Each structure stands twice: as C-alpha cells, then as structure tokens.
N, C-alpha and C positions, 0 to 999 in steps of 0.2 A: 545839316549842321548850320547853325546860326551864329552870327557875331553879336547879336543883341537880344536881350531878354524880351524887350518890347516887341520886336519882330516875331519872336517865337510865340509869345502869348497871342498876338493878333492872328497868326497863322493857325495856332491850335484852336482858337475860337471859331475861325472860319471853316476849318475842315472837320471838326469833331462830329457834328450832326450828320453830314453826308457820309462820312466813313462809318459811323455807328450803324447807319441804315444798311451798309454793305457788310456788316459783321467784322469791321476792322477797328481794333482798339487803338486809340491815340494816347501815347504815353509822353508826358511833358516834363522836361527838366525844370526844376524849380518847385515842383509839387511834391516830389519825393527825392530821396538821396539817389546818387548815381548808381550805387550798388543795388538798391531796391529796384530801380527802373530797369537795370540790366537783367536782374533775376526775373522780373515780370515779363520783360520782352522775350526772353528765352522760353518762358513757360506759356506764352500766348501764341496760338497758331497763326493768327493774322494780326499784326501790329505795326504801327508806325511809331518810331521813337524820335522825338524832337529834342535836340540838345544844343547847348552853347559851349563855351570855352573848354570846360573839362572833358567834353566828349570828342574834342579834336585829337586827342592823344590818349595812349594807354588803354585802349579798349580792344579786345580781341574777339571778333565775331566771325570765325572762319566758315568757309563753305557756304551752305545754304542758310546759315543764320543771318547773313546780310547779302542781299542780291542787288540792292540799289542804294545809292547815296545821293542825296540832294545837298548841294552846297549853295546857299543863298547868296552870299557875298564873299569876295576875297577877304581873308582874315587879317586885315590891317588892324593894328592895335589902335584903340581910341586915342585921338590926339590930345584929348583933355585929361588923360590918365597922368597923374603927377609923376609916377615912376618913368613913364615913357618920355615925358617932357624933360625930366632931369637928365636922362641918358642922351636925349637928342641935343640938349643945350651945350654939351661938351664937344659936339662933332661939327666939322666944317660942312658936310653934306649929309644931314641927318636922314633924309629919305633914302639915299643910296647906301649909306653906311649902317643904318640900323633898321629903319621902318620897313624897307623892301625885303632885306634878307630875313627879318623876323617873320614877315607875312608869308614869304615863300616857304620857310621851314614849317610853319603852322599848316599851310596848304598841303604840303607833302605829307605831313602827319595825318591830316584829315583824309586825304586820298587813301592813305594806307589803312584806314579803317575797313575799306572794302576788299582790297587785295592783300591778304595776309600770307598766303601760301602760293606756290607755283601753280596749283590747280584751281585756285579761286577764279571766279568769273563773275562779272557784274557790270552795272551801269552807273557811272557818275554823271549827274546832271548839274551843271554849273549855270546859275542864273545871272551871274554878274558879267555884263557885256564888256567890262574893262579888260577881260582876258583877251579880247579880240581888238579892242579899240585903242588901247594904250600901248606905248612902246614896251613897257615892262611886262606886258601880258605873256610874251614868249618866254620870259624867264620863269614864270610859274609852270608853263607847259614843259620846259626843259628839265624841271626838277622832279617830275614824276616818271614812272616807268613807261616805256614805249607802249602805246595803246592806240586803238582806233579813235580818231577824233571826228566828230560829226557836228556841224552847226545846223540847227533846225529851229524854225519858229515854234513857240509853245503849242500852237494849234496842231502841229504834226508830231509832237513829242511822243505821244503814246504809240503811234504807229511805228515810228522810227525805232523805239526801244523794243517793241514786239518783234520787228523784223530782225534786229540784231540778236536778240536773245534766242530766236529760232535758228540762227545761223544763216539767214538769207543774205547777209552781206559778207 
C-alpha cells in the first residue's frame, strides 16, 4: 500500500522486470480500475498488487488470497490537500485533533486488508521508521489487533518472514 502515486510508479518500474523473470505479475493501480485489478489479482496464481488510497479500505482478500502486505509509509493525508487544510484551519491542534486520528484510522483499515477473519494469517511489513522513532508511533500500533511485532533490517527481512511463516517463532 502506497500513499503516493509517484512512489507506486517508481516501485512498479523497479520491480516489474525482476518479478516477471520469476513468473510474478505486477498489477499497478492507476493502470486499470480497482475492480479490474482485483479480478486479475484473484485470477493470477503469482501476483503483486500495488495500490494507493482506495486500496487502503473496502477490499476483502481473505485466507490465502493475501498472505503479505507491505505498507510503505504511514498514511498521513497530504498537507497540501485543500480539504485537509480547511479542516485543520479550524482546529487548535490540527495534528492531534485531525491529522493523527485520520492517519491511524487509515492505517488500521490498511492493516485490516490482511487480517479479515479469525483464521487469517499473514505478514505486514511497514517500511516507515516513524512507527518506532516518533512518539505517536505507538498510537498506530495500539490501533491494530494484537500481533507479533518484529523489527528487522531490510537485509534480514526475507529470512525473518520465512521463519515466522513456518512457525519457527
């Protein structure tokens, strides 16, 4: 899940060829409609789906349809958005009263794409270090269901995920 189309396009361009060589299809939001992308994702045995704002909520991919979810950045609304600016202008502490609660809600919804039912299992990888480095980071973690949390450098990520998925932890 991405918070920016530019980041999504850059990532899609970077991963498409290496994943194609491994038989993995890259499906990219902005190229087709959400409905069409989801239909193609479900019909493709090995696929990676890259999505932005509309993919953070309202999508049901239960069980083995979705085993891992990558969240690139915490989903704060863009500060230059006129609607956000108008809402924030009326508040004494816009960050704590609007920006942070909105981002936490969106994060919870994004996390919920992976865990839809009590028997769902999967891995969420969050690449945004603010979750650990900022005081508000714990508020994001408190908003999701209890789960195993593991901090690991990107170089160890694959091994950590494989160990967890095999039940070694």
